C-alpha positions as CSV (number, residue, x, y, z in Angstrom):
1,X,90.7,-228.8,33.5
2,X,92.5,-229.3,35.9
3,X,90.0,-229.5,38.8
4,X,90.4,-226.7,41.3
5,X,88.8,-227.4,44.6
6,X,89.3,-224.0,46.1
7,X,90.3,-220.5,44.9
8,X,93.1,-218.7,46.7
9,X,92.2,-215.9,49.1
10,X,91.9,-212.3,47.9
11,X,95.2,-210.3,47.6
12,X,95.4,-206.7,48.8
13,X,98.0,-204.5,47.3
14,X,99.4,-201.2,48.7
15,X,100.2,-198.3,46.3
16,X,103.3,-199.1,44.3
17,X,103.0,-202.9,44.7
18,X,102.3,-205.4,41.9
19,X,101.0,-208.9,41.7
20,X,101.7,-211.7,39.2
21,X,98.9,-214.3,38.8
22,X,99.4,-217.5,36.8
23,X,96.7,-220.1,35.9
24,X,96.7,-222.9,33.3
25,X,94.1,-224.8,31.5
26,X,93.6,-227.9,29.3
27,X,90.8,-228.0,26.7
28,X,89.5,-231.0,25.0
29,X,88.2,-230.7,21.5
30,X,84.6,-231.6,20.6
31,X,83.9,-235.4,20.4
32,X,87.2,-236.3,21.9
33,X,89.3,-234.2,19.6
34,X,92.9,-233.0,20.3
35,X,93.8,-231.4,23.5
36,X,95.1,-227.8,23.7
37,X,96.8,-226.1,26.6
38,X,96.9,-222.5,27.8
39,X,98.9,-220.6,30.4
40,X,97.7,-217.1,31.4
41,X,99.9,-214.7,33.3
42,X,98.4,-211.5,34.6
43,X,100.6,-208.7,35.9
44,X,98.5,-206.2,38.0
45,X,99.9,-203.0,39.5
46,X,98.3,-200.7,42.1
47,X,99.7,-197.5,40.6
48,X,100.4,-195.8,37.4
49,X,103.3,-197.8,36.1
50,X,105.2,-198.3,32.9
51,X,105.6,-201.8,31.5
52,X,109.2,-201.8,32.6
53,X,108.0,-202.2,36.2
54,X,107.0,-205.8,35.4
55,X,110.4,-206.6,33.8
56,X,112.8,-205.2,36.4
57,X,111.8,-206.2,39.9
58,X,110.1,-209.4,41.2
59,X,106.5,-209.2,42.0
60,X,105.5,-208.0,45.5
61,X,102.9,-210.8,45.7
62,X,102.2,-213.8,43.5
63,X,99.3,-216.2,43.0
64,X,100.1,-219.6,41.4
65,X,97.0,-221.5,40.4
66,X,98.8,-223.7,37.9
67,X,97.6,-227.3,38.1
68,X,98.9,-230.6,36.9
69,X,97.9,-231.2,33.3
70,X,97.9,-234.7,32.0
């Protein structure tokens, strides 16, 4: 969960650019157990880059697949 009707289109990056992709989930335990939530954030670079690249400048492109979680 949540239901996602369609995936976003592919993203092309040029050398030196980077992408931030976020997606969230809700999981239900077995037999109606407690819910748990998860948010994944992927930072992807098209170059050799140090981790500081992701901390200093905003992403060149972003994909937001976060959905409404009840």
